[in-house]
Every structure is written in structure tokens, then in C-alpha cells.
N, C-alpha and C positions, 0 to 999 in steps of 0.2 A: 866215266863211263863203265856202264856193266861189261859192256865187251873186253875190257883188259883184264879185268879181272878173271873173266874166266878163259880167256885166249889159251889156257893150256889144259883146259877139262878135257876129259876125253870120252865123259856119258852124257855127251846130249840125245844121246838114242837117236834111232832110226827115223829119216825124215826132218830131225831141224835140221836149220842151219848151225854154221859152226858163231860160237858167242861174238865173236867179234863183230861177223857179220851179220848180226843182228838190225832190224830198222829199231826203232822206237814205237811206243802207242800206250794210249789210254784206256780205259772201258770201263763201259758202265754197266748195270744187269740190272732190269726189268726185276719188283717181286712178284710172290705169285706163288708163297706156302711150298705145295711138293711140287709146284712146277718149276723148281729151283735144281731138278736135277738133269734140265736140258744143260746147265752149265759147265760140269766137269769135261766133256767133251770138247765143249767150244772154247773152253781156255786152254785146253792141253795143245788143240788146233793152230790156235794163234800164237801162241810161245814158242812153237816153230819158226814161225819168221820174226815174231816180236818181241823183244826182252819190253816189259811191262812198267810202268812205270808211274802213276797215279792209277789207282782202281776201287770203282763206288758202286752203289745201288742202294735199294731199300728192301727191309723184310728180308725175304729169302735170297733176293740178289745182294744181299751184305753179309750173307753168308759167304758165298761163293767167291766175294771181292775177297774178304779174309783169308779165305783159303787161296787164291790167286797169289795175296799178297805174301802169304807164306811160302808158295811153292818158289817164285821168282828169290827171294829173301835166298833161298837153301840155294838156286842157282847160283846168285851174286857172292854168295861164302867159300863156293867154289863144291856145290854139289849136285853139277850138273842138271840134267831134266828128270833126276830119280823127285823132285817135289811134283811135279807133272805128274807123271806117269803115279804116284801117290794122290792124285787128287781124282783119275780116273778109277784108280781103284776103290776109291771111297763110295765114288757114284754106282760102281757096280754094286758094291754092299748094301747101298740104301736099296734095293730090290729086295733082299733078304730082312732085312731091318728097320724102313721106314714106319711101319705102324708102333712097333715096340717102342721109337725114339717119344711118343706120346703118350706120358702114363699120366693119368689122371689123378689128383689129388684125391684120395680116400672117401670123403664127403662127398664128394660132386663125381664117384662112379657115375650114378645114375644117370645124369644130365651126359654124361660122353658117351655112354652108351646110344642113349636119344639121338645126341649127334650123331655118332656113326651109323644108326639105321638110317638118318634124315641122308647122308651124303652116300649111301651104299649105290653099288651097281645092281638098278633094278632086277628084278625075277623075268626074263621073256614073259611069262603069262602073268603071274599076278601083281606085280610093278613091287613095290618096297613095302608091302604088307607083311610078308615074312619077316624080313627084316625089324619092322615094325614090332610085333607082336613079342617077336626071339627077345628084341632090347627090353621093350615091357617087364618081360617077363622075368629076364634076368636083372634088369635095375630096382625092380621092386616087391623082389621074392618075399620077404618077410611077411609085409603087404597081404600077398595073393593066397600065403598061406592061413593067416589070421583070418583072411574071409573066406580062404574055402572052409574053416572048422566050425566060424561064423552060419555057414550057408548051410551046413549039415545040421548045427543043431537048430537052427528055423525052421526048416524043413521037417524033423522029426517032431519040432513044439506042435509045428500045426499037425500034422500026422497023427500024432498023440492024444491030441485036443481031437479030434475025428473031426477036421474039417480041411480038406483041399484046398480051399479057396484061402483059407488062413496061412497054411503052410505058400500059398504062393505069394500072398501081398507080403509075409516077413521075408522070403527070398529077395523079394522086388527091392525090400527095405533095405535088407543087405547090399544088394549089388549096389543101390544110390548111395550107400554110406563107404562102400569100397570106392568109388567113383570121387565122393566126396574127398575122403584119405588120399586117394592116388594126385589130385589136385593140388590138395595143402601139401604133401609133401613135395612135388614138385615147386609150389611156386617158395616156400621155404628156402628151397637149396640153390633157385636164381636168386631171390630179393633178398635173402639173409646171408646167404653162407659162400654164394658167388661175387658179393663184393669184399666178404672178410677175403678171401681169397685174391684181392686187389683184379676183380674180374677174368679170370683167366682160369681154365679147368687144368691145363699143366703147369706146373713151377720151371720146368726143363730141368728138373731134377729128379733121380730113379727113385721108389718109393718103396716101404719096407720090405712089402714078398715082391720084389722085382730083382732077379740076380741081371738082369742087363743097365747099360746106360742108358740114361733118356737123353733128350736133346742135345741139353746147355754141355752135358758133360760130356757127349760126344765129339765138339763142336771144339770147345777146348782143349780135347786133347788132340784132335784132327790138326788143330794150330800148330802146335808145337810140332808134331811128330812129322807133319808138313813140311816143316822151316827149319825139320832136322833140331831142334831148338828141346833137347833132351840129355838127359846125365848120362856119367858113364853103363848104365843100369838101363838103356832105353826108356826109362820111363821122362815123363815131363816135369818140370820144377815148377820155376819161376815161368811165370808166364811170357809169349812175344809185346812188346811193346811197341809202339810210334816210333820211341827212338833208335831201335833197332832197324826198323824199313827204311826208317832216315837216316843214319847211317851209310847203307847202301844205296840212296835216293828214288827210294818207294816212295809214296805215299797210299793211304788209304783212306777212303770217305764215304759216309751214309749219314741217310736222312731218320730222326728218329720222331718223335711229336710228344710237347711235354701236355697232355689234355689239362692239367693243371692251371697250365698260365696260358693259356690258348696260343701256342706257339709252336711252330720247328725246331730242330735243333740241327744244326751239321757240325756231325761228329768225323773224328774225336774232338772231345768239348774242350777248349783253350782257356778260359776265361774262370780263375779258382772262386766259383760262386757256388759248387752244391756238395752236401754232405751225404754220407750214407747211413745208416745203421745195421751193427756187424750182425745182430741178430737175424734182421729182415734180411740181408744179403744172404745169411747162412741158409736161406732155404731155397736161394737160386742162381747159387753158385757154387760149385766144387771148392773145396777146403783151401785147398791150396791158393788159388784166386781171392778169397778174402784173406788171408795171411797176408800175401803180397798187400794187395790193398791197404790195410790197416797198417802193415810197417811202413808205407811208401808214403799213406796220408796223414796219419798220425790223428792220434786221438782228437775231438774236441772239449778243451775243458769245461765244465762244468761251472755253471754261473747263479750266482744268489735267486737272480730273477728267474730263474727258467720257469713253466709252466709245469705243470706236476705229469699232466698225458707228453712233454719232450723223451724221447729216448735216452738214456743218458750213457748209448754206445754208441755215439756219432761219432764219425772219424769223416775227417778230408776229404772228397774226393779225388785222388792223383788227376793230373791233367798234361797235355803235353806231350812230349815225349815218354813222360811215365805212364800214360795213360794205354792199360792191356788191349792189346788186340780184341779179344774178346770181346770188351765190352761194346765195341761196334755193331758186332753182331747180335750180341743178346739185347741192346735197347732198340734197335732197329726192330727186332722178328718178333714182337709182344702184338701178337694178332689177338686183335681182342674178341675175348669170350674164350678162345682155344688155347690162348696162354697168357698167363699172367702176367699183367703190368709190371716194371720195376719202378720201385720207389725211392725217392730221392729227397735232400731236405736243402733249403736257403730261405734268408731271408726275406721277407715281404717287407721292400721299404714305403711301400702304398698305404701301412696302418697309419693310423696315425701314434704318436708319443714319442719322446726319446729313445728308448729301448726297442728293437724294432724285432717283430715274435718270431721264428722262425716256423716254418707251413711245409709240409708234406705235397710233393708234387708227383703225379702218376706218368709215368713216361712208358705209350704205348706205340704201334706197329711205325714205322715212319714209313708205308705206303699212306696211311692219312693224308700226311703232309705231301711227297713226291714220291709217286711211286713208281717213278723211270725219270731218275734225275738229269736227263742227258744236258743238262746247263751246267754239271760237274765243271771242273776242267778247263771252259771253254774260253777262248782268247777270242780276239777280232779278228787276228792274220794269225790263224795256228801254226805250229811248226812241226807240230805230230800230229796223227791222226787221234778223238776221241773214238773208237767204236763206241757202240752200243747195242746191245742184243735186244729186243722186246719180244713180249708175248703177248697175242692176243686169238681170239677164237675163229675153230675153223669152220666156216659154212660151205654148205653142199651146195648150194647152188651158184656161189662167190668163185671159188675157190675147187672144186671137183670138175675134171672132164674125164671125158675117155680116150683109153688110153690108145696111142698107137699099135702098138702090138696087138692087141685085142685082151692081152692079160692085166684084169684090173687089180688094185690093192684090198686082200678079203674085209681088213679092217672098215676100211672105209665102204666098200660095197652091203654090208651089213648095217654100219651108220647112216647110211646114204637111202639105203635101198634101193641100187644102181646101180646092175653089172657092168663090168667091163669099164670101171672107171677109178683115175688116181688124183690125187691130190695134188695142190701147190703149199706142201706141208711150210715152207722157209723161202721165203722172200728178202732179195737187197735190190730194192731200187735203184734204177740208174738216175735219177733227178728229184727232185723235191715235187710234194703236190700240193696243189690248193687246198686251201679250209673248206671249201665249198663242196670238194669229194669225197667225202668221208661219208661211208658205209654207212645207208638208212637203215636199223633194225627195229627191226617192232617187238612191242612187250605187251601184253597181257596181266592184268589182275591187280590189284594194290600192291602186292608186295611186288610184282613186279617194277611198278610205278616207282615204289622207294627204292626199289635196289637201283635203279637208274638213275635218281638225284641224286645218292650220293657217289655215285662211281661218275657221275659227269662234274660235280663240285670238287672231287678230289685227282681227276684225272686230265681234266680240258685244258689244262695249261701244258703239261707236258705231252697229250697228246696233238696240238697244234705246234708246238715246237719242234717234236722229231720228226714233223711233215714237212721244215723250210729246204727250200733249196742249201747246201750247206751240213743240212745236219741228215738229211734222208738218206744221203749215199752212204752214208756207212753205221746207217740203222737195221743189221740183220731181225726178221721177224721171224718166229717159231709159231706156229698156227696150231691151237690143239684143242682137243674136242669136249665139249665142255658136259662135265658128268662123266667123263670116260678118263681121262687123261688131265694131271696137273690140277691145279686148286685144292680144292679143301678133300680130294681124295687120297684117304691114307690107307686105302686100301688096294692101291694098283697090283697089279701084277709083276711078275717078274720081266715078264717080256713086255708088257706094257711100258717097264721102265727103263727096258735095251733101248726098246723105242726113243724114247723120249731122246738118251744119250745119244743116239743117233742122229736123232735131227738138229741137237746141240753140235755136234760134230758136224754136220754140214754147213751150220750155219756159220762155226769156226773157218773154215776151210772156204765159205764164201768168201768173206773177210777179208781171210788171207789173200787170196787170189785176183778177186775182183773188182777191189775198192782201189782208184786212181788217186796217188796224193794228187797231183800236181792235177788234176781236174779239179779237186773238192779244194785246191786253192785258190784257183781262178774263181768256184763256182761261191765261195768266200768274198771274194775281194768286190767281183761280181755283186754280191748283195751288199755286205755293211760300208762301200764307201758310196755310194749313192745315198743310204739310207745316214751314213755320217756326214755326208756334204748339205742334208736336210738339217740337220742338228744343230752342226755351226750356223746354218744362216741364222734357225731361230736365236740361238746364243746371241749372233751379233745383234741380231734386231732388238733383243731384250735388253743387251750390257748398254746400247749408243740410246734407247728410250729414257727420259728423266720423267718422274715420275711425284706427285706430292707426298712429303711428308707428315707427319701429324699436325703440323703446325702450318701445312700451305706451301712450305718450301720444295722447290724442285731439286729432285737430289738423284744421279746420274749413281751407274754402279763403279764409274771410277770414285767418285767422292768417297761413296762407303765404304769402298773396300780400303782409302788411304787416310779419310777423315773422320767416320763415325767412330763414337765412342759408345758401346752398349754400358745402359746403364749397369748390369751384373756380369760376373763372369771375368775370365783373366781375357786380356787383351794383348795382343803379339806385339815386339818394337813396332816402332813407328819406322823404321830402317827395312822392316822385314816385307813390312806391308806394304811400300812402295817399291820394294827392290829385294826378292821375286817374285813376290805374289802378283801386285798390280800391272808390274813387268807383262808377266806370265798372261794374267787377263787380256792384255791388248793383244799380245800375240796371235792371240785365240781367237780377238775377236778382229783381227787384219786378215787371217784365214778365212771365218765366217765372212766376212764384208764382202771379199771375191767369190765367193760363193753366192752371197746373194745377188750379186754384180750381175754373173753369170747369167743367173735365174732370168735377172727382169729383161736381158741380152738375148733368151731361150736357147741359150748354152749351157744350162745344166745338165749334166751326166745323168740328174735322174729323171729328166724328162726325154730321154731319147729311147737306149738300147737296155736300161736297167729292169730286171725281171719284175713283173707286178707281185708283189705279196705283201702280207699281212705281220709286218714288224715295224718296232722302233726300237731309238734306244733311246734310254730311259735310268735313274737313279729307282733303285728297289733297294729293298729293306734285306740283309742276308742273314741266314741260319746260321750266325756264329763264322764268321771268316776267320781263316786262320791269322791272326798278329802276327807277323813278323819276328818282330823281339822274341821272342819266346822260342823260333826256333833257332835264334843266335844264345839262347840257355840266359837270358834277358826275365826280367820280372814279368809276368803278365799285367794286362791292363787293370786298373780299379773296375771292379763292377759293379760300384753304387751310382745312382742317377746325376749325370752331368748337371754340374753346376749353372 
């Protein structure tokens, strides 16, 4: 384990436990674009007591997960706490460089300017009117100049003709045409140019006139620098990979969403299914990353019947151990409209014909599928905690209260319009909460209605899951003020970012000092064992019941497992189907039948002191689970449809 590797390291830093004394934990972080600045402080505090094993998240949480994995990798390679100190430094740097990381494509700068105005901090008196007017002026400056020239010409023409009325009508016509031109330009940019840029204003790479790195370049360099994965000159070379992390028992995972296929994926990818175009990736990733991917993946040979529009520079996307850690962050980060989606290519097996064509898939934000994947790394009975750091809205009515000292928080006093108040900005519940105790949040207007529809559709499962006993007591929630802190706020002041980093550190401290693993294990057993008892009862009832087949013959599961011969597909040997397959089913049935009899006798554990919760054991589809053979270096499973 990591402790033995680091026992001799002297660089643990102030306040950190000796590496040999570290406990182990997993960590999940919620997505939230700029809200991710809360995570550096939290990661650093948790790492003082815990060795990070599996780390995951979505969107901004995925970025934090990759940086945390890099820091833990450095610690396991003998670098002490220097990686975690580098994360805190990177968090503070965001206060100065956050806005510069988002650099729009040149053609889409007008739309980006309008987006900035929409999310800008309102003027105390005039609201967002000054920001909107400034954005309109800068975004469409040539149009305004042309309109001004035409307006002067129209007025001069009317006055020269001796008619003030004509001058007024012509001026009005010029203003109308200007409005039409502005709307036409905006529509062209949104409905034509934006789709050409894969529905994102920012590619993640710096523009020609920028001297600063954009967010993808920044993340790529931060991962390798924090990991100590650099050359003698201190510059990153080949990217940090999943295999390097696995060699020191670190895992990292994130969600992404394939909009073209209508499904989520859990990153890293482990099935050899996807290809990428070198030309397309050169617009999204640093040169050193693209070179690594092309070298490791290999170029796809052109086929005689390839369609003309298929790129000729397709390469196989490296998977498993060769998967770069950076791709986990970038594939999960593609926030719609703000950040360009990532294109990958794969064969579409559902189309007719012997030769199945290759199709382009757009991978967008992981938060579309699961913005807080608290289910990652879970087990019926956990051997180590999986901490979660969630983000929520601060509500003056619910979370603000009068300060005992009488001295309030100036920021909250201004936001809430009350003096002498402080707020509960970070919360770690001591127990689970029922699903019917969720806060009731009002909304108004059509956009508020649509916004709530989208958020409920994508977040309801994460929300309810994180409230269950056995989950809630390990999830720290940081409450941010909407429109002021985090979210889409690209113009946060340095003081605001410092405050968010402090909230993150407080969340990390709460998890490190107040979480009780013994109580957590008790809670999980108290929830899962009664639920498991009910599932086994149902298994036994179904296993013993004989049902008619297509010919009216009564068939039990025991007969199906040992005697049934499917019309197609491979059939395992008869000996294996009898023992261990059917024998294992009989063993499960025996346990389930005992659970059934206890229920009949009124002695089932789920009837007495089991907590009343909204939960069940069920078979669910997985977002590309890690196949164990790949971890052992064997070939990945065949991605083609099952026969």
C-alpha cells in the first residue's frame, strides 16, 4: 500500500499525518463549472489524514479528481505533500486567471461577449443594462459604425431635400435595418457557426492573439506538473496515464455523455470502440497530447468503401492503461454552449448492410448524465469511506441566522438585506434524510420552469441517492450564492475565489474530523441487510415457481438453468450448468427461502427495526464498467453486439 512506499518521506508538510499512518478513502466531487474552485482546499485537508484511492466526479469535479489523483500519485512516488501544496497554489492562481482560461473562438466572440453580459454581476442601480450595452457595442462594432454612417447620410439626405419628416422616416428605416442586421448576425452565429464549432464557444486552446493558456492547456500542464510527471527541464512530456496511476493503486473516474448515442459513459474508456480525427483533436488538445494519442492508438487504415466525408486521419483511441488522465477531465467538462463538445468516431452496428459505416459522436458534459456520481466505487459493505463534496444554493431564509456575537458576515448582510447575520455555508449531516424533506424552491416565468425541468431530469437520482443513510453522513455540502459565487460566474473577484477555497477547506476538515467509519458501517449494514433480505425473498419465490413455456409445459428455473437449450448463442457445457451454476442458484434459493419463512413467521429483520427508506437492490445498466481482464493486461472485450 501507499504507506510503505512513503514511510521514509520527510516532506509530508505541516499538519499532515505520517504516510504510514494514513487511512484510506475514496472521493467524489460534484460538477459546477467555476464552482470547482472550492475543491483544492478540500482535497488538501482530506489528504492530511487519508490516502486517496479512487477519485471521481463530473465536469468541474472531474478536473478536481484528475488533479487530486496526480497529487496522490506524486506522494506515492516519493514526493510527499508537494503535489497537494501545488493544488492549493493552482486554486489561488485561478483567482487571477479564471476568466482568461475561457477564450472563445474568433468567429464566436460576439456571442461570448453577450454571454458574459448575461452572467455578469449586476450594477447596484442599473442591473445588467450597462454590461449588456457594452457587450452589444463591442460585439457588433462594425455594424454600429456602418449604421452610424448610414444614419448621418439619411438625416443629411432628408434635410437636404428640405423635409424634416423625410429625414425622420429615413433615420427610422436605418435603425430598423440595423436591428434586423444585428438579429441576423446573431442568428447566423448561433444557428450556423456555433454548430460548426460543435456547439461550444471555447475550444479549450488559446486563440492566436492570446498570450495565456486556455483551460485545456492549463489542465494538461497542471496534471503533469502536480504529478511530477516532467522531464529534466521541468516541462511536461508524455501525459500521465491511467496505467501509471494503477501501478500505485490509484483510480480516477468521471462521467461523460455521448449525445449522438444517447447514453453516458464512465471514464476512462475500457472498450476498443472509438476513433478520433487527428485534425479535430489538434483543435482541442495540446500538441504533445495529440502526438501521444496518435502514437499509442495507431492510424486506422483507409478502406476501399469508406465514404468520402470520412476523415482520412482517424486513429484508434487508446483505452484502459493507455488512457491519458487529461481526457477524463476534458471529456467530462464540455459544458453545452460554453465549451466545445469532443468528437469521437465509432462503427454504427444498427445500420443495414454487411459493411457497417463509421459515425461521428459528440461527447458533452458529464453532468448531463450524472452531475454528482456518488454511486461510484460503492459496495454493499464498504471497507473504506467514499467521501462526497456536493454543491448547493445558499438560501437566506433557510441557511442564514443571527450571529451570537452580533457581528454578521458583510457579504451575506448585503445579499440577504439583513444585519447581524451569518450563514451555514458548509454542512455535514449526521444522518440520512427522507426524500420527502427536500426543500421547496419556487420558480417563476417560462425560463425558470424550463430550467427546473432540465435540472430535475438530470439530477433527481443523484439528489435522492446522496440523502440515503449510509450516504448522507459522508457528503459535505458547500452552499454558494447563486449569481455571485461559482456556476457560470467567469468574473469572480479574487476575494470571492479565496472565500470559496476557504469553504472547501472547511468541508475537507469536517470530513476528516467528524466522519465516523464505525457508525458509517453500522448504517450501511442496517440499510443493506434488510433490503438484501427482501431481494433474496423475492429471488426464492421466483426461483421456485414454475411457469408455462411457449408449448404450455411448466418449467422451473432449476430446469431452465440445467436443461434448457437456447435456439441461438453459445451454450456452456452441461457440467458447468449443473455445478457450479445451478448449485450456486440453489444455495441462494436456500437463503432466500429462509428469509421468506422468517417473513411468514413475522420475524423478518426488515419488519422490525430497519429504517424506512426509498431504496431497493436492482440490476441496472452500467456506464461502461471497468472489465477486470483489462486491468490484468489482457485483451478488452469485443464491442460488437452479442449474438
